[in-house]
C-alpha positions as CSV (number, residue, x, y, z in Angstrom):
1,M,0.0,0.0,0.0
2,S,1.2,3.5,-0.8
3,T,1.9,6.1,1.9
4,L,1.6,9.8,2.1
5,P,4.4,11.5,4.0
6,A,3.9,14.1,6.6
7,G,0.6,15.5,7.7
8,R,-0.9,12.4,9.3
9,A,-0.7,10.5,12.6
10,T,-0.9,6.8,12.7
11,A,-1.8,5.3,16.1
12,P,-1.0,8.2,18.3
13,D,1.4,7.4,21.2
14,V,-0.5,9.7,23.6
15,E,-3.9,8.4,24.6
16,P,-6.5,11.1,24.1
17,A,-8.9,12.3,26.8
18,S,-11.7,11.5,24.4
19,P,-12.7,7.8,24.2
20,T,-12.5,8.0,20.4
21,L,-10.0,8.7,17.7
22,L,-10.7,9.8,14.1
23,C,-9.8,7.3,11.4
24,V,-9.3,8.8,7.9
25,F,-9.8,6.5,4.9
26,A,-9.3,8.7,1.9
27,V,-9.2,12.2,0.5
28,T,-11.4,13.3,-2.4
29,D,-12.5,16.6,-4.1
30,S,-16.1,15.3,-4.5
31,P,-18.3,14.9,-1.5
32,V,-19.5,11.3,-1.1
33,P,-23.3,11.0,-1.0
34,P,-24.5,10.4,2.6
35,D,-26.6,7.4,1.6
36,V,-23.5,5.7,0.2
37,L,-21.6,6.2,3.5
38,A,-24.6,5.1,5.5
39,R,-24.6,1.7,4.0
40,T,-20.8,1.2,4.1
41,P,-19.6,-0.7,7.2
42,G,-16.4,0.8,8.7
43,H,-14.2,-0.6,11.5
44,D,-15.8,-2.8,14.1
45,G,-17.0,-0.9,17.1
46,G,-16.8,2.5,15.4
47,G,-19.4,5.1,14.5
48,P,-20.9,5.6,11.0
49,L,-18.7,6.7,8.1
50,R,-19.1,10.4,7.3
51,T,-17.6,13.2,5.2
52,L,-15.4,15.9,6.8
53,A,-14.7,19.0,4.8
54,A,-11.2,20.4,4.6
55,G,-11.5,23.5,2.4
56,P,-12.1,22.2,-1.2
57,L,-11.2,18.7,-0.1
58,H,-13.3,16.1,1.6
59,L,-12.3,13.3,3.9
60,V,-14.1,10.0,4.5
61,V,-13.7,9.4,8.3
62,Q,-15.0,7.3,11.1
63,E,-14.8,7.7,14.9
64,V,-13.2,4.6,16.4
65,P,-12.7,3.4,20.0
66,A,-9.4,4.7,21.4
67,A,-9.2,1.6,23.5
68,D,-8.8,-0.5,20.3
69,F,-6.9,2.0,18.1
70,G,-4.4,3.5,20.5
71,A,-0.8,2.8,19.7
72,E,-0.2,-0.2,21.9
73,A,-3.6,-1.8,21.4
74,L,-3.5,-1.4,17.7
75,A,0.0,-2.8,17.3
76,E,-1.1,-5.9,19.3
77,R,-4.3,-6.3,17.4
78,L,-2.7,-6.0,14.0
79,N,-0.3,-8.8,14.8
80,R,-3.3,-11.1,14.7
81,P,-4.0,-12.2,11.1
82,D,-7.8,-12.2,11.6
83,V,-7.9,-8.7,13.0
84,L,-5.5,-7.4,10.3
85,E,-7.7,-8.8,7.6
86,R,-10.9,-7.3,9.1
87,C,-9.1,-3.9,9.4
88,A,-7.8,-4.1,5.8
89,R,-11.3,-4.9,4.5
90,A,-12.9,-2.1,6.4
91,H,-10.3,0.3,5.2
92,H,-10.8,-0.7,1.6
93,R,-14.6,-0.3,1.9
94,G,-14.1,3.3,3.1
95,V,-11.7,4.0,0.2
96,E,-14.1,2.4,-2.3
97,A,-17.0,4.5,-1.1
98,A,-14.9,7.6,-1.6
99,A,-13.8,6.4,-5.1
100,G,-17.4,6.1,-6.2
101,A,-17.7,9.9,-6.0
102,G,-14.7,10.6,-8.2
103,S,-10.9,10.9,-8.0
104,V,-9.5,9.6,-4.7
105,V,-6.3,9.5,-2.7
106,P,-6.4,6.4,-0.5
107,L,-4.6,7.0,2.8
108,P,-2.6,4.2,4.6
109,M,-4.6,1.9,6.8
110,A,-5.1,3.2,10.4
111,T,-4.4,6.8,9.6
112,L,-5.6,8.3,12.9
113,Y,-6.0,11.8,14.4
114,L,-7.1,12.9,17.8
115,D,-10.1,14.8,16.4
116,D,-11.7,16.6,13.4
117,G,-9.6,19.7,13.9
118,N,-6.3,17.9,13.8
119,A,-7.3,16.0,10.6
120,V,-8.5,19.1,8.8
121,R,-5.3,21.0,9.7
122,A,-3.1,18.2,8.5
123,V,-4.9,17.9,5.2
124,T,-5.1,21.7,4.7
125,A,-1.3,21.9,5.1
126,R,-0.9,19.5,2.1
127,Q,-3.8,20.9,0.1
128,A,-1.8,21.9,-3.0
129,S,0.0,18.5,-3.4
130,L,-3.2,16.6,-2.6
131,R,-5.2,18.5,-5.2
132,A,-2.4,17.9,-7.8
133,L,-2.4,14.2,-7.0
134,L,-6.2,14.0,-7.3
135,E,-6.0,15.6,-10.7
136,R,-3.3,13.2,-11.8
137,L,-5.3,10.2,-10.7
138,R,-8.6,11.4,-12.2
139,D,-10.1,9.1,-14.8
140,R,-7.2,6.6,-14.4
141,T,-7.1,3.2,-12.7
142,E,-4.5,0.7,-11.6
143,W,-3.9,-2.6,-13.3
144,A,-1.7,-5.4,-11.9
145,V,0.3,-7.6,-14.1
146,K,2.3,-10.6,-12.9
147,V,4.6,-12.9,-14.8
148,H,5.3,-16.5,-13.6
149,G,7.6,-19.3,-14.8
150,P,9.2,-21.4,-15.8
151,A,8.8,-24.3,-13.4
152,A,11.9,-25.7,-11.8
153,G,13.5,-28.5,-13.8
154,A,13.3,-32.1,-12.8
155,T,16.1,-33.7,-10.8
156,D,18.9,-35.1,-12.9
157,S,18.6,-38.9,-13.2
158,A,22.4,-39.0,-12.9
159,A,22.1,-38.6,-9.2
160,G,21.7,-42.4,-8.8
161,E,24.9,-42.9,-10.6
162,A,27.0,-40.7,-8.3
163,A,28.7,-43.6,-6.5
164,A,29.5,-45.4,-9.8
165,D,31.0,-42.4,-11.6
166,G,31.5,-39.4,-9.5
167,R,33.3,-37.2,-12.1
168,S,30.6,-37.8,-14.7
169,Y,27.9,-36.9,-12.2
170,L,29.6,-33.7,-11.2
171,R,30.0,-32.7,-14.8
172,R,26.3,-33.3,-15.5
173,A,25.3,-31.5,-12.3
174,S,27.4,-28.5,-13.2
175,A,25.9,-28.4,-16.7
176,R,22.4,-28.7,-15.2
177,R,23.0,-25.7,-12.9
178,R,24.4,-23.7,-15.8
179,T,21.4,-24.5,-17.9
180,E,18.9,-23.7,-15.1
181,R,20.7,-20.3,-14.6
182,E,20.6,-19.5,-18.3
183,T,17.0,-20.5,-18.5
184,R,16.1,-18.2,-15.5
185,E,18.1,-15.3,-17.0
186,Q,16.2,-15.7,-20.3
187,A,12.9,-15.8,-18.5
188,L,13.7,-12.7,-16.5
189,A,14.7,-10.9,-19.7
190,R,11.3,-11.8,-21.3
191,A,9.4,-10.7,-18.1
192,H,11.3,-7.3,-18.2
193,A,10.4,-7.0,-21.9
194,V,6.8,-7.4,-21.0
195,D,7.1,-4.6,-18.5
196,R,8.9,-2.3,-20.9
197,E,6.2,-2.8,-23.6
198,L,3.3,-2.2,-21.2
199,R,4.8,1.0,-20.0
200,A,4.1,2.4,-23.5
201,H,0.4,2.1,-22.7
202,A,0.5,3.6,-19.2
203,V,0.8,7.0,-17.5
204,A,3.0,5.6,-14.8
205,A,4.3,2.2,-13.6
206,T,6.0,0.7,-10.7
207,R,7.4,-2.8,-9.8
208,H,6.6,-4.4,-6.5
209,R,8.7,-7.1,-4.8
210,P,7.8,-10.5,-6.3
211,Q,5.4,-12.4,-4.0
212,S,6.5,-15.5,-2.2
213,E,5.2,-19.0,-2.9
214,R,3.2,-18.8,0.3
215,L,1.2,-15.8,-1.2
216,T,1.0,-17.1,-4.8
217,G,0.1,-20.6,-3.8
218,T,2.4,-22.1,-6.5
219,S,6.0,-23.2,-6.6
220,V,6.4,-21.5,-10.0
221,P,8.6,-18.4,-9.4
222,Q,7.1,-14.9,-9.8
223,L,9.4,-12.9,-12.2
224,L,7.4,-9.7,-12.4
225,N,4.9,-8.1,-10.0
226,A,4.1,-4.7,-11.6
227,A,1.4,-2.1,-11.4
228,Y,0.4,0.3,-14.2
229,L,-1.6,3.6,-14.0
230,V,-3.7,3.6,-17.1
231,D,-6.0,6.2,-18.6
232,D,-9.6,4.8,-18.6
233,A,-9.9,5.8,-22.2
234,R,-6.9,3.5,-23.1
235,R,-8.1,0.6,-21.1
236,E,-8.9,-1.7,-24.1
237,E,-5.6,-0.8,-25.7
238,F,-3.8,-1.8,-22.6
239,L,-5.7,-5.1,-22.2
240,R,-5.1,-6.0,-25.9
241,A,-1.4,-5.5,-25.3
242,V,-1.4,-7.7,-22.2
243,G,-3.3,-10.4,-24.2
244,R,-0.9,-10.3,-27.0
245,L,2.1,-10.5,-24.7
246,A,0.5,-13.4,-22.8
247,R,0.2,-15.4,-26.0
248,E,3.7,-14.6,-27.2
249,T,5.4,-15.5,-23.9
250,G,3.2,-18.5,-23.3
251,A,5.1,-20.4,-25.9
252,T,8.3,-19.9,-23.9
253,G,6.8,-21.4,-20.7
254,L,5.9,-18.1,-19.0
255,E,2.4,-17.1,-17.8
256,V,1.2,-13.5,-17.9
257,T,-1.8,-12.5,-15.8
258,V,-3.6,-9.2,-15.4
259,S,-6.1,-8.0,-12.8
260,G,-8.1,-4.8,-12.3
261,P,-9.2,-2.2,-12.6
262,W,-8.2,-1.2,-9.1
263,I,-8.2,2.0,-7.0
264,P,-4.7,3.4,-7.6
265,Y,-3.2,2.6,-4.2
266,S,0.3,2.1,-5.8
267,F,0.3,5.6,-7.2
268,A,-1.3,7.5,-4.3
269,R,1.7,9.5,-3.4
270,P,2.9,13.0,-4.6
271,D,6.0,11.6,-6.3
272,P,5.5,8.3,-8.0
273,V,8.6,6.1,-8.2
274,E,8.5,5.6,-11.9
275,V,6.8,8.0,-14.3
276,V,6.3,6.9,-17.9
277,A,7.4,9.7,-20.3
């Protein structure tokens, strides 16, 4: 998830006198209809979602129990996978409600302030950069593209002959390792070629760390985990390019997958890491 720098407080270290804290989900320049927020569940135990005005900007916020969202309590709770998942889902629901009204800047999960006044002051101080970011994200969505493969090679049958002919086995094992290394280098080069071509159809792009086998659910290595910010008007062009690249690389043992459109979490910061010229 992307982060915005200064101007926010996550899990304040000082417990407030009030029994609640203010959780801010997102910033938008279009007010979210009250009926949309009324039917959007927020964090467990909190109040209803509402809009908070900050000059020309609007925040989607929720009052949450300080006992659950103070620094120590929140750190302990987020170490529990079930609580982390519930918080992440609640956060996404709030961001999604804001995105339905127009361009949106998602804030990091558990962005907390002591009260309305502190939140408004923090956002007002960053008004110029936030408005520029909202304009850059307008009518654009995020697409995720992943490249997997090839599967690891089978174990050399020469292993059973090691005792009989050690030198021959070592030569074959060395050749196998060299072949596997060359195969992986070629696969990485093809994955990076996919990335380069897709950037021609995007406004901005960024690479994330490849996901582990535990997250992907497969032993096939992930070679590319990238996100692209695409003009909605060029969506079909982008998807056609992905489809063509998937067919071309499929013959080499690689798999290209795409998912989206997503709210542009990867690009919700004033200075994206990689901007496509």
